[in-house]
N, CA, C and O of each residue as an XYZ file, in Angstrom:
604
protein
N      -3.275     19.547      9.069
C      -2.302     18.352      8.332
C      -2.706     17.369      8.142
O      -2.462     16.870      7.043
N      -3.457     16.678      9.042
C      -4.008     15.186      8.819
C      -5.056     15.307      8.133
O      -5.100     14.437      7.264
N      -6.038     16.080      8.123
C      -6.979     16.088      6.659
C      -6.524     16.207      5.396
O      -6.943     15.592      4.416
N      -5.519     17.136      5.440
C      -4.582     17.213      4.093
C      -3.835     15.801      3.603
O      -3.767     15.377      2.449
N      -3.316     15.221      4.773
C      -2.164     14.103      4.584
C      -3.063     12.546      4.162
O      -2.656     11.566      3.537
N      -4.351     12.806      4.765
C      -5.386     11.643      4.438
C      -6.072     11.758      3.099
O      -6.369     10.735      2.481
N      -6.401     13.248      2.511
C      -6.344     13.472      1.131
C      -5.824     12.756      0.277
O      -6.351     11.951     -0.490
N      -4.317     13.173      0.460
C      -3.426     13.043     -0.634
C      -3.204     11.252     -0.570
O      -3.009     10.598     -1.594
N      -3.269     10.687      0.703
C      -3.561      9.446      0.818
C      -4.376      8.884     -0.321
O      -3.905      8.153     -1.192
N      -5.352      9.189     -0.267
C      -6.783      9.176     -0.881
C      -6.720      9.137     -2.332
O      -7.318      8.414     -3.129
N      -5.853     10.086     -2.515
C      -5.761     11.027     -3.852
C      -4.802      9.847     -4.615
O      -5.266      9.377     -5.653
N      -3.800      9.470     -4.256
C      -2.402      8.549     -4.394
C      -3.233      7.240     -4.825
O      -3.296      6.674     -5.916
N      -3.868      6.944     -3.551
C      -4.629      5.412     -3.862
C      -5.475      5.423     -5.199
O      -5.308      4.618     -6.116
N      -6.539      6.590     -5.182
C      -7.448      6.674     -6.060
C      -6.626      6.386     -7.712
O      -6.904      5.586     -8.605
N      -5.521      7.442     -7.598
C      -4.415      7.373     -9.115
C      -4.234      5.903     -9.229
O      -4.575      5.346    -10.272
N      -3.721      5.222     -8.235
C      -3.014      4.003     -8.607
C      -4.337      3.188     -8.997
O      -4.367      2.652    -10.105
N      -5.539      3.063     -8.046
C      -6.538      1.930     -8.726
C      -7.057      2.660    -10.280
O      -7.415      1.810    -11.096
N      -7.114      3.718    -10.633
C      -7.808      4.291    -12.109
C      -6.477      3.756    -13.078
O      -6.807      3.244    -14.148
N      -5.160      3.830    -12.811
C      -4.190      2.983    -13.665
C      -4.404      1.580    -13.699
O      -4.383      0.890    -14.718
N      -4.631      1.154    -12.431
C      -4.641     -0.248    -12.884
C      -5.561     -0.856    -13.180
O      -5.418     -2.078    -13.227
N      -6.799     -0.309    -13.484
C      -8.133     -0.761    -13.943
C      -7.931     -0.678    -15.574
O      -8.801     -1.167    -16.295
N      -6.971     -0.158    -16.046
C      -6.695      0.026    -17.375
C      -5.971     -1.296    -18.093
O      -5.920     -1.501    -19.306
N      -5.555     -1.938    -17.290
C      -5.225     -3.363    -17.786
C      -6.101     -4.192    -17.711
O      -7.097     -4.017    -17.009
N      -5.866     -5.409    -18.525
C      -7.078     -6.249    -18.703
C      -5.846     -7.774    -18.440
O      -4.642     -7.598    -18.254
N      -6.389     -8.922    -18.478
C      -5.745    -10.209    -18.004
C      -4.454    -10.445    -18.842
O      -3.479    -11.053    -18.400
N      -4.527     -9.953    -19.988
C      -3.586     -9.930    -21.237
C      -2.166     -9.135    -20.640
O      -1.040     -9.568    -20.395
N      -2.772     -7.774    -20.529
C      -1.639     -6.979    -20.263
C      -0.863     -6.693    -18.862
O       0.300     -6.341    -18.665
N      -2.046     -7.003    -17.859
C      -1.679     -7.481    -16.413
C      -0.804     -8.482    -16.253
O      -0.201     -8.459    -15.180
N      -0.511     -9.488    -17.105
C       0.203    -10.538    -16.724
C       1.338    -10.819    -17.207
O       2.032    -11.796    -16.924
N       1.675     -9.562    -18.313
C       2.629     -9.349    -19.153
C       3.814     -8.596    -18.514
O       3.546     -7.607    -17.832
N       5.326     -9.039    -18.698
C       6.385     -8.405    -18.002
C       6.965     -8.160    -19.243
O       6.907     -8.987    -20.153
N       7.584     -6.961    -19.358
C       8.361     -6.842    -20.562
C      10.047     -7.287    -20.467
O      10.877     -6.995    -21.328
N      10.292     -7.972    -19.352
C      11.687     -8.610    -19.215
C      11.665     -9.633    -17.756
O      10.946     -9.397    -16.785
N      12.389    -10.517    -17.838
C      12.244    -11.431    -16.797
C      12.540    -11.048    -15.420
O      12.091    -11.791    -14.548
N      13.313     -9.872    -15.011
C      13.441     -9.598    -13.987
C      12.659     -8.535    -13.511
O      13.041     -8.048    -12.447
N      11.528     -7.991    -14.101
C      10.891     -6.456    -14.171
C       9.422     -7.499    -13.996
O       9.147     -8.431    -14.752
N       8.626     -7.065    -12.831
C       7.378     -7.428    -12.412
C       6.505     -6.917    -13.290
O       6.599     -5.774    -13.737
N       5.518     -7.810    -13.617
C       4.136     -7.903    -14.253
C       3.428     -6.737    -13.912
O       4.333     -6.012    -13.497
N       2.300     -6.049    -13.817
C       1.155     -5.637    -13.661
C       0.527     -6.332    -12.404
O       0.032     -5.857    -11.382
N       0.672     -7.309    -12.727
C      -0.417     -8.302    -11.521
C       0.158     -8.421    -10.295
O      -0.311     -8.282     -9.165
N       1.669     -8.809    -10.840
C       2.732     -8.554     -9.278
C       2.715     -7.266     -8.592
O       2.728     -7.212     -7.362
N       2.689     -6.279     -9.291
C       2.684     -5.064     -8.928
C       1.437     -4.954     -7.601
O       1.523     -4.633     -6.416
N       0.159     -5.440     -8.576
C      -0.732     -5.403     -7.454
C      -0.683     -6.412     -6.516
O      -1.124     -6.275     -5.375
N      -0.228     -7.306     -6.888
C      -0.273     -8.478     -5.450
C       0.746     -7.572     -4.370
O       0.502     -7.601     -3.163
N       1.715     -6.901     -4.827
C       2.543     -6.460     -4.287
C       1.547     -5.312     -3.058
O       1.492     -5.472     -1.839
N       0.866     -4.207     -3.867
C       0.395     -3.359     -3.252
C      -0.561     -4.135     -2.438
O      -0.560     -3.968     -1.218
N      -1.390     -4.980     -3.001
C      -2.184     -5.615     -1.681
C      -1.700     -6.241     -0.597
O      -2.070     -5.950      0.540
N      -1.186     -6.781     -0.755
C       0.006     -7.452      0.649
C       0.489     -6.101      1.692
O       0.331     -6.055      2.912
N       1.121     -5.038      0.809
C       1.383     -4.040      1.696
C       0.432     -3.016      2.432
O       0.579     -2.384      3.478
N      -0.703     -3.086      1.420
C      -1.472     -1.898      2.024
C      -2.209     -2.844      3.495
O      -2.427     -2.177      4.507
N      -2.497     -4.132      3.511
C      -2.715     -5.216      4.376
C      -1.881     -5.082      5.791
O      -2.359     -5.180      6.921
N      -0.253     -4.786      5.366
C       0.470     -4.568      6.512
C       0.266     -3.402      7.166
O       0.091     -3.283      8.379
N       0.296     -2.333      6.155
C       0.308     -0.885      6.343
C      -1.231     -0.726      7.441
O      -1.150     -0.294      8.590
N      -2.201     -1.052      6.967
C      -3.409     -0.993      7.669
C      -3.353     -1.423      9.140
O      -3.750     -0.752     10.093
N      -2.751     -2.751      9.184
C      -2.617     -3.075     10.740
C      -1.749     -2.503     11.558
O      -1.906     -2.465     12.778
N      -0.613     -1.939     10.846
C       0.603     -1.021     11.614
C      -0.093      0.263     11.745
O       0.495      1.003     12.534
N      -1.344      0.865     11.138
C      -1.766      2.187     11.471
C      -2.846      2.028     12.995
O      -3.012      2.724     13.997
N      -3.405      0.739     12.497
C      -4.498      0.715     13.714
C      -3.796     -0.015     14.754
O      -4.451      0.234     15.766
N      -2.879     -0.741     15.062
C      -2.060     -0.862     15.999
C      -1.320      0.411     16.439
O      -1.229      0.611     17.651
N      -0.829      1.217     15.653
C      -0.319      2.221     15.945
C      -1.333      3.384     17.502
O      -0.937      3.978     18.504
N      -2.593      3.177     16.899
C      -3.875      3.913     17.613
C      -4.372      3.116     18.412
O      -5.317      3.593     19.040
N      -4.072      1.918     18.683
C      -4.837      0.951     19.550
C      -4.019      0.204     20.831
O      -4.526     -0.316     21.825
N      -2.787      0.305     20.528
C      -1.669     -0.332     21.568
C      -0.758      0.757     21.529
O      -0.514      1.512     20.588
N      -0.051      0.728     23.249
C       0.851      1.836     23.305
C       2.454      1.878     22.969
O       3.299      1.543     23.799
N       2.785      2.356     21.575
C       3.940      2.205     21.215
C       4.337      0.692     20.728
O       5.449      0.201     20.922
N       3.144     -0.036     19.998
C       3.744     -1.126     19.344
C       4.709     -1.203     18.323
O       5.064     -0.398     17.462
N       5.052     -2.336     18.607
C       6.712     -2.673     17.632
C       5.961     -2.788     16.163
O       4.856     -3.293     15.966
N       6.784     -2.229     15.243
C       6.417     -2.268     14.073
C       7.223     -3.726     13.411
O       8.449     -3.838     13.396
N       6.270     -4.777     12.886
C       6.892     -5.888     12.195
C       7.157     -5.829     10.919
O       6.242     -5.460     10.183
N       8.163     -6.095     10.465
C       9.014     -6.032      9.500
C       8.495     -7.145      8.300
O       8.377     -8.334      8.599
N       8.246     -6.737      7.155
C       8.290     -8.166      6.211
C       9.274     -8.108      4.900
O       9.727     -7.160      4.259
N       9.441     -9.875      4.745
C      10.504     -9.414      3.535
C       9.828     -9.759      2.281
O       9.485    -10.882      1.911
N       9.648     -8.344      1.521
C       8.621     -8.628      0.619
C       9.380     -9.263     -0.591
O       8.616     -9.554     -1.511
N      10.758     -9.561     -0.828
C      11.354    -10.202     -1.669
C      11.026    -11.564     -1.525
O      11.439    -12.215     -2.485
N      10.322    -12.360     -0.517
C       9.972    -13.968     -0.764
C       8.566    -13.724     -0.911
O       7.954    -14.761     -1.169
N       7.719    -12.505     -0.818
C       6.513    -12.714     -1.132
C       5.813    -13.354     -2.368
O       4.843    -14.102     -2.248
N       6.432    -12.973     -3.703
C       6.267    -13.582     -5.042
C       5.983    -15.632     -5.438
O       5.258    -16.407     -6.063
N       7.238    -15.575     -4.468
C       7.094    -17.182     -4.466
C       6.309    -17.842     -3.039
O       5.506    -18.774     -3.017
N       6.683    -17.255     -2.201
C       5.896    -17.927     -1.305
C       4.396    -17.688     -0.882
O       3.727    -18.475     -0.212
N       3.977    -16.480     -1.381
C       2.473    -16.127     -1.559
C       2.116    -16.282     -3.053
O       1.408    -15.379     -3.500
N       2.427    -17.125     -3.787
C       1.888    -17.312     -5.078
C       1.302    -16.752     -5.724
O       0.177    -17.057     -6.122
N       2.188    -15.379     -6.104
C       1.924    -14.183     -6.742
C       1.408    -14.772     -8.443
O       0.605    -14.181     -9.165
N       2.101    -16.023     -8.761
C       1.925    -16.501     -9.980
C       0.404    -17.070    -10.290
O      -0.203    -16.825    -11.332
N       0.026    -17.669     -9.480
C      -1.461    -18.097     -9.234
C      -2.442    -17.230     -8.742
O      -3.557    -17.748     -8.687
N      -2.359    -15.940     -8.325
C      -3.316    -14.955     -7.857
C      -3.872    -14.448     -8.571
O      -3.195    -14.073     -9.529
N      -5.228    -14.131     -8.619
C      -5.741    -13.513     -9.905
C      -5.837    -11.811     -9.124
O      -6.191    -11.473     -7.994
N      -5.401    -11.100    -10.179
C      -4.826     -9.483     -9.982
C      -5.917     -8.896     -9.936
O      -5.722     -7.707     -9.685
N      -7.404     -9.233    -10.101
C      -8.451     -8.599     -9.526
C      -9.170     -8.604     -8.511
O     -10.124     -7.906     -8.167
N      -8.504     -9.667     -7.934
C      -8.945     -9.786     -6.329
C      -7.765     -8.911     -5.605
O      -7.943     -8.273     -4.567
N      -6.709     -8.976     -6.222
C      -5.536     -8.026     -5.450
C      -5.888     -6.412     -5.631
O      -5.604     -5.564     -4.786
N      -6.560     -6.146     -6.889
C      -7.345     -4.565     -6.791
C      -8.258     -4.403     -6.099
O      -8.223     -3.270     -5.618
N      -9.105     -4.977     -5.780
C     -10.341     -5.078     -5.003
C     -10.006     -4.846     -3.742
O     -10.529     -4.006     -3.011
N      -9.072     -5.634     -3.448
C      -8.300     -6.018     -1.616
C      -7.731     -4.115     -1.420
O      -8.027     -3.431     -0.439
N      -6.993     -3.676     -2.481
C      -6.295     -2.730     -2.317
C      -7.459     -1.553     -2.286
O      -7.122     -0.601     -1.581
N      -8.681     -1.431     -2.868
C      -9.419     -0.547     -3.098
C     -10.332     -0.422     -1.647
O     -10.739      0.612     -1.118
N     -10.517     -1.899     -1.173
C     -11.289     -1.884      0.051
C     -10.599     -1.511      1.488
O     -11.152     -1.235      2.553
N      -9.483     -1.579      1.230
C      -8.639     -1.319      2.368
C      -8.380      0.008      2.492
O      -8.373      0.587      3.579
N      -8.152      0.557      1.378
C      -8.162      1.998      0.939
C      -9.241      2.586      1.892
O      -9.038      3.206      2.936
N     -10.555      2.230      1.261
C     -11.781      2.785      2.115
C     -11.823      2.721      3.248
O     -12.169      3.712      3.892
N     -11.484      1.529      3.874
C     -11.547      1.240      5.387
C     -10.568      2.298      6.139
O     -10.897      2.933      7.142
N      -9.247      2.384      5.455
C      -8.330      3.175      6.194
C      -9.091      4.767      6.258
O      -9.339      5.405      7.281
N      -9.357      5.154      4.881
C      -9.877      6.896      5.173
C     -11.186      6.750      6.213
O     -11.261      7.531      7.161
N     -12.015      5.925      6.047
C     -13.089      5.911      7.116
C     -12.570      5.689      8.298
O     -13.019      6.524      9.084
N     -11.810      4.936      8.823
C     -11.028      4.961     10.203
C     -10.488      5.846     10.690
O     -10.643      6.094     11.886
N      -9.685      6.588      9.878
C      -8.957      7.607     10.224
C      -9.419      9.056      9.945
O      -8.680      9.997     10.235
N     -10.422      9.212      9.484
C     -10.854     10.257      8.913
C     -11.351     11.429     10.219
O     -11.481     12.643     10.068
N     -11.552     10.688     11.411
C     -12.011     11.710     12.800
C     -11.207     11.695     13.526
O     -11.644     11.915     14.656
N      -9.756     11.479     13.479
C      -8.821     11.393     14.734
C      -8.294     12.757     14.967
O      -7.956     13.514     14.057
N      -8.244     13.012     16.128
C      -7.395     14.139     16.698
C      -6.132     14.327     16.745
O      -5.469     13.291     16.793
N      -5.437     15.521     16.750
C      -4.360     15.743     16.031
C      -3.285     14.709     17.271
O      -2.109     14.475     16.994
N      -3.931     14.193     18.595
C      -2.973     13.445     19.458
C      -2.805     12.337     18.752
O      -1.656     11.964     18.514
N      -4.014     11.539     18.243
C      -4.099     10.454     17.664
C      -2.852     10.420     16.451
O      -2.022      9.511     16.430
N      -2.859     11.396     15.591
C      -1.924     11.436     14.575
C      -0.781     11.258     15.018
O       0.003     10.538     14.401
N      -0.385     11.952     16.334
C       1.107     11.732     16.958
C       1.108     10.576     17.487
O       2.257     10.288     17.823
N      -0.011      9.352     17.847
C       0.624      8.564     17.949
C       2.064      7.486     17.526
O       2.722      7.648     16.498
N       2.260      6.713     18.264
C       3.815      6.207     17.872
C       3.862      4.869     17.620
O       2.910      4.242     18.085
N       4.660      4.257     17.039
C       5.123      2.738     16.800
C       6.451      2.706     17.051
O       6.846      3.855     17.250
N       7.383      1.845     17.136
C       8.608      1.504     17.305
C       8.919      0.648     16.025
O       8.297     -0.381     15.762
N       9.926      1.154     15.254
C      10.375      0.674     14.159
C      11.710      0.067     14.656
O      12.206      0.711     15.582
N      12.352     -0.937     14.288
C      13.513     -1.327     14.558
C      14.595     -0.973     13.767
O      15.703     -1.366     14.133
N      14.491     -0.237     12.647
C      15.840      0.552     11.938
C      15.477      2.278     12.301
O      16.421      3.049     12.475
N      14.187      2.720     12.380
C      13.934      4.091     12.293
C      13.607      4.487     13.911
O      13.451      5.703     14.019
N      13.506      3.970     14.820
C      13.342      3.812     16.130
C      11.650      4.490     16.042
O      10.731      4.067     15.342
N      11.633      5.673     17.012
C       9.950      6.147     17.413
C       9.423      6.432     15.624
O      10.175      7.013     14.842
N       8.266      5.997     15.277
C       7.834      6.923     14.340
C       6.109      7.201     14.513
O       5.490      6.639     15.417
N       5.561      7.951     13.724
C       4.278      8.533     14.291
C       3.163      7.995     13.420
O       3.571      7.541     12.351
N       1.810      7.932     13.621
C       1.470      7.815     12.276
C       0.855      8.463     11.266
O       0.075      7.980     10.446
N       1.326      9.835     11.378
C       1.777     10.923     10.232
C       2.746     10.378      9.384
O       2.658     10.496      8.162
N       3.625      9.815      9.913
C       5.053      9.415      9.227
C       4.390      7.945      8.290
O       4.334      7.778      7.072
N       4.080      7.303      9.092
C       3.281      5.973      8.670
C       2.457      6.130      7.644
O       2.707      5.496      6.619
N       1.449      6.889      7.683
C       0.664      7.706      6.362
C       1.493      8.558      5.175
O       1.203      8.706      3.988
N       2.519      9.010      5.870
C       3.206      9.983      4.735
C       4.109      8.719      3.600
O       4.295      8.819      2.388
N       4.536      7.575      4.553
C       4.970      6.680      3.723
C       4.333      5.829      2.772
O       4.888      5.323      1.796
N       3.217      5.705      3.085
C       2.267      4.740      2.171
C       1.878      5.877      1.114
O       1.811      5.444     -0.036
N       1.653      7.006      1.238
C       1.646      7.998      0.050
C       2.641      7.888     -0.899
O       2.501      7.707     -2.108
N       3.808      8.029     -0.163
C       4.909      7.645     -1.471
C       4.741      6.369     -1.897
O       4.428      6.350     -3.087
N       4.829      5.232     -1.373
C       4.513      3.780     -1.995
C       3.545      3.861     -2.722
O       3.810      3.458     -3.854
N       2.365      4.255     -2.575
C       1.443      4.164     -3.580
C       1.527      5.161     -5.020
O       1.090      4.742     -6.092
N       2.065      6.343     -4.893
C       2.618      7.114     -5.996
C       3.563      6.566     -6.666
O       3.500      6.641     -7.893
N       4.583      5.935     -6.091
C       5.909      5.094     -6.901
C       4.963      3.815     -7.428
O       5.188      3.610     -8.621
N       4.331      3.234     -7.074
C       3.738      2.306     -7.535
C       2.959      2.386     -8.874
O       3.098      1.651     -9.851
N       2.014      3.548     -8.698
C       1.366      4.425     -9.788
C       2.415      4.511    -10.771
O       2.087      3.979    -11.832
N       3.201      4.850    -10.766
C       4.421      5.338    -11.899
C       4.849      4.063    -12.738
O       5.089      3.963    -13.941
N       4.869      3.086    -11.687
C       5.588      1.856    -12.238
C       4.803      1.393    -13.042
O       5.154      1.081    -14.180
N       3.016      1.203    -12.385
C       1.914      0.680    -13.506
C       2.124      1.660    -14.718
O       2.076      1.026    -15.772
N       2.270      2.569    -14.844
C       2.312      3.716    -16.021
C       3.367      3.260    -16.865
O       3.336      3.171    -18.093
N       4.385      2.955    -16.025
C       6.040      2.415    -17.029
C       5.632      1.376    -17.981
O       5.890      1.233    -19.176
N       4.692      0.447    -16.873
C       4.217     -0.931    -17.699
C       3.359     -0.765    -18.917
O       3.491     -1.516    -19.883
N       2.383      0.317    -18.883
C       1.719      0.451    -19.967
C       2.368      0.716    -21.205
O       2.021      0.181    -22.258
N       3.525      1.725    -21.077
C       4.243      1.986    -22.126
C       5.197      0.984    -22.661
O       5.551      1.037    -23.838
N       5.679     -0.036    -21.745
C       6.563     -1.103    -22.184
C       6.034     -2.368    -23.155
O       6.820     -3.250    -23.503
């Protein structure tokens, strides 16, 4: 299961990166409407999320039942200056963190995949559950980027 899950994580991330690399400065910073994020904002969100998620995985493996620190992604665009950030840097960060996560988790035992963290709303969650959520997150934002290409 863990090898297959990590393979899915990598495939979903690779798909996201491939779609993201189809944008250029003009198309990445264009949003179809005022309330819809541009591709650049999606990339910044993913970069920030991948940083948070990687720390969760590593904490889960190295600290006994660590608490998961939630983050308010709604304030990130303003507080973390999405408007002033370079989308290419965010893409590079996503790619780099993805490689790090795959390398770090590729040799885990079944017991390590069952390592747990404590989520304030969900209770106890395993590393397997955390990676599964990341796979879904990557897949959803890949579709979001595809939709922005069409718009």
